[in-house]
DOKOL-244686 format. One record per residue: residue number from 1; chain; x, y, z of N, C-alpha, C, O in turn. Coordinates in steps of 0.2 Angstrom, whole numbers, plus 2048, in hexadecimal, padded with zeros to 3 digits. Each point is the difference from the previous one (the first is absolute). Layout:
BEGIN
<NUM, "A", <X, Y, Z>, <X, Y, Z>, <X, Y, Z>, <X, Y, Z>> ...
//
This chain:
BEGIN
<1, "A", <818, 85E, 7F3>, <801, 7FA, 805>, <7FB, 7FD, 805>, <7FC, 804, 803>> <2, "A", <804, 7F5, 7FE>, <7FB, 7FE, 804>, <803, 800, 808>, <806, 7FF, 802>> <3, "A", <7F4, 803, 802>, <803, 7FF, 806>, <7FE, 7FA, 804>, <7FC, 7FD, 7FE>> <4, "A", <807, 802, 808>, <7FE, 7FB, 803>, <7F8, 7FF, 801>, <7FE, 7FB, 7FF>> <5, "A", <800, 809, 802>, <7F8, 800, 803>, <7FB, 7FE, 7F9>, <7FB, 7FD, 800>> <6, "A", <808, 807, 7FA>, <7FD, 7FB, 7FB>, <801, 7FB, 7FE>, <7FC, 7FD, 7FD>> <7, "A", <80A, 800, 803>, <802, 7FB, 800>, <7FE, 7FA, 802>, <7FF, 7FA, 7FD>> <8, "A", <7FF, 808, 80B>, <7FD, 7FC, 805>, <7F9, 7FE, 7FD>, <7FD, 7FA, 800>> <9, "A", <800, 80C, 7FF>, <7F9, 800, 7FD>, <7FF, 7FB, 7FA>, <7FB, 7FC, 7FF>> <10, "A", <80A, 805, 7FB>, <800, 7FD, 7FC>, <801, 7F8, 800>, <7FD, 7FC, 7FD>> <11, "A", <807, 803, 807>, <801, 7F7, 803>, <7FC, 7FD, 802>, <7FF, 7FA, 7FF>> <12, "A", <7FC, 80B, 806>, <7FB, 7FC, 805>, <7FA, 800, 7FA>, <7FC, 7FB, 800>> <13, "A", <802, 809, 7FD>, <7FB, 7FE, 7FA>, <802, 7FC, 7FB>, <7FB, 7FC, 7FD>> <14, "A", <80B, 804, 801>, <802, 7F8, 7FC>, <7FE, 7FB, 803>, <7FD, 7FB, 7FD>> <15, "A", <806, 804, 80B>, <7FF, 7FB, 803>, <7F8, 7FE, 801>, <7FE, 7FA, 800>> <16, "A", <7FE, 80B, 801>, <7F9, 7FF, 801>, <7FD, 7FD, 7F8>, <7FC, 7FB, 800>> <17, "A", <806, 808, 7FC>, <7FE, 7FC, 7FA>, <801, 7FA, 7FF>, <7FC, 7FB, 7FF>> <18, "A", <80A, 804, 803>, <804, 7F8, 800>, <7FB, 7FC, 804>, <7FD, 7FB, 7FD>> <19, "A", <802, 807, 808>, <7FE, 7FC, 805>, <7F7, 800, 7FE>, <7FC, 7FB, 802>> <20, "A", <801, 809, 7FB>, <7FA, 800, 7FE>, <7FF, 7FB, 7FB>, <7FB, 7FC, 800>> <21, "A", <80A, 803, 7FA>, <801, 7FC, 7FA>, <7FF, 7F9, 804>, <7FB, 7FC, 7FF>> <22, "A", <80A, 802, 805>, <801, 7FB, 804>, <7FA, 7FD, 802>, <7FE, 7FA, 7FF>> <23, "A", <7FD, 80A, 806>, <7FA, 7FE, 803>, <7FB, 7FE, 7F9>, <7FD, 7FB, 800>> <24, "A", <803, 809, 7FD>, <7FA, 7FF, 7F9>, <803, 7F9, 7FD>, <7FB, 7FC, 7FF>> <25, "A", <80B, 801, 800>, <802, 7FB, 7FE>, <7FE, 7FA, 804>, <7FD, 7FC, 7FD>> <26, "A", <803, 806, 80A>, <7FE, 7FB, 804>, <7F8, 7FF, 7FF>, <7FE, 7FA, 801>> <27, "A", <7FE, 80B, 7FE>, <7F9, 800, 7FE>, <7FF, 7FB, 7FA>, <7FB, 7FF, 7FE>> <28, "A", <80B, 800, 7FD>, <800, 7FE, 7F9>, <7FE, 804, 7FC>, <7FD, 7FF, 7FB>> <29, "A", <805, 809, 806>, <800, 805, 7FB>, <806, 801, 7FF>, <804, 802, 804>> <30, "A", <7FE, 7FD, 7F6>, <806, 801, 7FC>, <802, 807, 7FC>, <800, 7FF, 7FA>> <31, "A", <801, 806, 807>, <800, 806, 7FD>, <807, 801, 7FE>, <801, 806, 7FF>> <32, "A", <804, 7F5, 801>, <806, 800, 7FC>, <800, 803, 7F9>, <804, 804, 7FD>> <33, "A", <7F7, 7FA, 7FF>, <800, 802, 7FA>, <7FB, 804, 7FF>, <7FE, 800, 7FA>> <34, "A", <801, 805, 809>, <7FA, 804, 801>, <804, 808, 7FE>, <806, 801, 802>> <35, "A", <7F5, 802, 7FA>, <803, 808, 7FF>, <802, 803, 806>, <806, 802, 800>> <36, "A", <7F6, 7FE, 805>, <802, 802, 807>, <806, 7FF, 802>, <804, 805, 800>> <37, "A", <7FE, 7F5, 801>, <807, 7FD, 802>, <804, 803, 7FB>, <803, 805, 803>> <38, "A", <7FE, 7FB, 7F6>, <805, 803, 7FC>, <801, 807, 801>, <805, 803, 800>> <39, "A", <7F5, 800, 801>, <801, 807, 800>, <803, 802, 805>, <804, 804, 800>> <40, "A", <7FA, 7F9, 807>, <803, 802, 805>, <807, 7FE, 800>, <804, 805, 801>> <41, "A", <7FF, 7F5, 7FE>, <806, 7FE, 7FD>, <804, 806, 7FD>, <806, 801, 802>> <42, "A", <7F7, 801, 7F9>, <804, 804, 7FA>, <801, 807, 805>, <806, 802, 800>> <43, "A", <7F5, 801, 803>, <800, 805, 804>, <807, 7FF, 806>, <805, 804, 800>> <44, "A", <7FA, 7F6, 803>, <805, 800, 805>, <808, 800, 7FC>, <805, 803, 802>> <45, "A", <7FB, 7F9, 7F9>, <807, 800, 7FD>, <802, 807, 7FE>, <805, 802, 801>> <46, "A", <7F7, 801, 7FD>, <801, 807, 7FD>, <802, 805, 806>, <804, 804, 800>> <47, "A", <7F9, 7FB, 804>, <801, 804, 807>, <808, 7FE, 802>, <805, 803, 7FF>> <48, "A", <7FC, 7F7, 803>, <807, 7FD, 802>, <804, 802, 7FB>, <804, 804, 802>> <49, "A", <7FC, 7FA, 7F9>, <805, 802, 7FB>, <800, 807, 7FF>, <806, 802, 7FE>> <50, "A", <7F6, 803, 803>, <801, 806, 7FF>, <803, 805, 807>, <802, 805, 7FF>> <51, "A", <7FF, 7F6, 807>, <802, 803, 806>, <806, 7FD, 802>, <803, 802, 805>> <52, "A", <7FF, 7F9, 7F7>, <805, 7FB, 803>, <804, 7FD, 7FA>, <7FE, 800, 7FA>> <53, "A", <808, 7FF, 807>, <804, 7FD, 7FC>, <804, 7F9, 802>, <800, 7FD, 806>> <54, "A", <805, 801, 7F5>, <803, 7F9, 803>, <7FC, 7FA, 805>, <7FB, 7FC, 800>> <55, "A", <80B, 805, 804>, <7FD, 7FC, 806>, <7FB, 800, 803>, <7FC, 7FC, 801>> <56, "A", <803, 80A, 801>, <7FA, 804, 802>, <7FA, 7FC, 7FE>, <7FD, 7FD, 804>> <57, "A", <802, 804, 7F6>, <7F9, 7FB, 7FD>, <800, 7FA, 801>, <7FB, 7FE, 802>> <58, "A", <80B, 7FE, 7FE>, <800, 7F9, 801>, <7FE, 7FF, 808>, <7FC, 7FC, 802>> <59, "A", <806, 809, 801>, <800, 7FE, 809>, <7F8, 801, 801>, <7FD, 7FC, 803>> <60, "A", <801, 809, 7FB>, <7F8, 802, 800>, <7FB, 7FB, 7FC>, <7FA, 7FF, 802>> <61, "A", <808, 7FE, 7FA>, <7FC, 7FA, 7FD>, <802, 7F9, 804>, <7FB, 7FC, 801>> <62, "A", <80B, 803, 801>, <7FF, 7FB, 805>, <7FC, 801, 806>, <7FD, 7FC, 802>> <63, "A", <804, 80A, 801>, <7FB, 801, 806>, <7F9, 7FF, 7FE>, <7FD, 7FD, 805>> <64, "A", <800, 804, 7F5>, <7F9, 801, 7FF>, <7FD, 7F8, 7FE>, <7FB, 7FE, 801>> <65, "A", <80B, 7FE, 7FA>, <7FE, 7FA, 7FD>, <804, 7FB, 802>, <7FD, 7FB, 7FE>> <66, "A", <809, 804, 805>, <804, 7FA, 801>, <802, 7FF, 808>, <803, 7FB, 802>> <67, "A", <7F9, 809, 802>, <803, 7FE, 807>, <7FC, 7FD, 803>, <801, 7FD, 805>> <68, "A", <7F7, 801, 7F8>, <7FD, 7FD, 802>, <7FD, 7FB, 7FB>, <7FD, 801, 7FB>> <69, "A", <804, 7F8, 807>, <7FF, 7FB, 7FB>, <7F8, 7FD, 7FF>, <7FC, 802, 804>> <70, "A", <803, 7FA, 7F8>, <7F9, 7FF, 7FE>, <7FD, 7FC, 807>, <7FB, 7FD, 7FF>> <71, "A", <808, 802, 806>, <7FD, 7FD, 806>, <7FD, 805, 806>, <7FC, 7FF, 805>> <72, "A", <808, 807, 7F9>, <800, 805, 804>, <805, 802, 805>, <800, 805, 804>> <73, "A", <806, 7F7, 7FC>, <805, 800, 805>, <804, 806, 7FD>, <801, 801, 7FA>> <74, "A", <801, 804, 80A>, <803, 806, 7FE>, <808, 800, 802>, <801, 800, 806>> <75, "A", <804, 7FF, 7F6>, <808, 802, 802>, <803, 806, 7FE>, <801, 802, 7FA>> <76, "A", <800, 801, 80A>, <803, 805, 802>, <807, 802, 7FE>, <803, 805, 801>> <77, "A", <800, 7F5, 7FB>, <808, 800, 7FF>, <800, 7FF, 7F8>, <7FD, 7FC, 7FC>> <78, "A", <806, 80B, 801>, <801, 7FF, 7F9>, <807, 801, 7FE>, <804, 802, 804>> <79, "A", <7FE, 7FB, 7F6>, <806, 801, 7FF>, <802, 804, 7FB>, <7FD, 800, 7FA>> <80, "A", <808, 804, 808>, <801, 804, 7FB>, <804, 7FE, 7F9>, <7FF, 7F9, 7FF>> <81, "A", <803, 80A, 7FD>, <803, 7FE, 7F9>, <807, 7FC, 801>, <802, 7FB, 7FD>> <82, "A", <801, 809, 808>, <806, 7FC, 802>, <800, 7F9, 806>, <805, 7FE, 803>> <83, "A", <7F4, 800, 7FD>, <7FF, 7F9, 805>, <800, 802, 807>, <800, 7FC, 805>> <84, "A", <801, 80B, 7FD>, <7FF, 802, 807>, <7F9, 7FF, 804>, <7FB, 802, 7FC>> <85, "A", <804, 7FC, 809>, <7F9, 7FF, 803>, <800, 807, 802>, <805, 804, 802>> <86, "A", <7F4, 800, 7FE>, <7FE, 806, 802>, <7F9, 7FD, 805>, <7FC, 7FC, 7FE>> <87, "A", <804, 806, 808>, <7F9, 801, 803>, <7FC, 806, 800>, <803, 805, 801>> <88, "A", <7F7, 7FA, 7FD>, <7FB, 806, 7FF>, <7F9, 7FC, 803>, <7FB, 7FD, 7FE>> <89, "A", <806, 807, 808>, <7F9, 7FF, 805>, <7FA, 804, 800>, <7FB, 7FE, 802>> <90, "A", <808, 809, 7FA>, <7F9, 805, 801>, <801, 805, 7F9>, <805, 800, 7FD>> <91, "A", <7F6, 803, 803>, <7FF, 804, 7F9>, <805, 806, 802>, <802, 804, 7FC>> <92, "A", <800, 7FD, 80A>, <807, 805, 802>, <805, 7FD, 7FF>, <805, 804, 7FE>> <93, "A", <7FD, 7F6, 802>, <806, 7FD, 7FE>, <800, 7FF, 7F7>, <805, 801, 7FD>> <94, "A", <7F5, 7FE, 801>, <800, 800, 7F9>, <802, 806, 7FE>, <803, 800, 7FB>> <95, "A", <7FB, 805, 808>, <800, 808, 7FD>, <809, 801, 802>, <804, 803, 7FC>> <96, "A", <7FE, 7FA, 809>, <808, 803, 800>, <803, 7FB, 7FB>, <805, 803, 7FD>> <97, "A", <7F9, 7F7, 801>, <804, 7FE, 7FA>, <800, 803, 7FA>, <805, 800, 7FD>> <98, "A", <7F4, 803, 800>, <800, 802, 7FA>, <800, 807, 800>, <801, 802, 7FA>> <99, "A", <7FF, 803, 80A>, <800, 806, 800>, <805, 803, 7FB>, <7FF, 804, 7FC>> <100, "A", <807, 7FA, 806>, <806, 802, 7FC>, <800, 7FF, 7F9>, <805, 801, 7FC>> <101, "A", <7F4, 7FB, 801>, <800, 7FE, 7F8>, <7FA, 805, 7FF>, <7FD, 7FE, 7FB>> <102, "A", <800, 808, 808>, <7FB, 803, 7FD>, <804, 805, 7FA>, <805, 801, 7FF>> <103, "A", <7F5, 800, 7FE>, <803, 804, 7F9>, <7FD, 807, 801>, <802, 804, 7FC>> 
//
């Protein structure tokens, strides 16, 4: 079962990768269709779905891919599947939200 420390390392590494992809894109280097990008995405997906289930997977994917829009603005409010707003302002708060979905 994943610990908070390893979860934090994983999220930080994923955020660094995403930031690097954005910086490359700003330089007109698009790696979205590259083997590197697809391979990293596959590894990330295998890890998330092997370590979490259900809503936990969705909340992690929201943090990594949906809370920051294409202009760089970040929204720390997510909607759960019942339409409730949940504020998630840090990796620690994300952990509190997903830890019960660990496999």
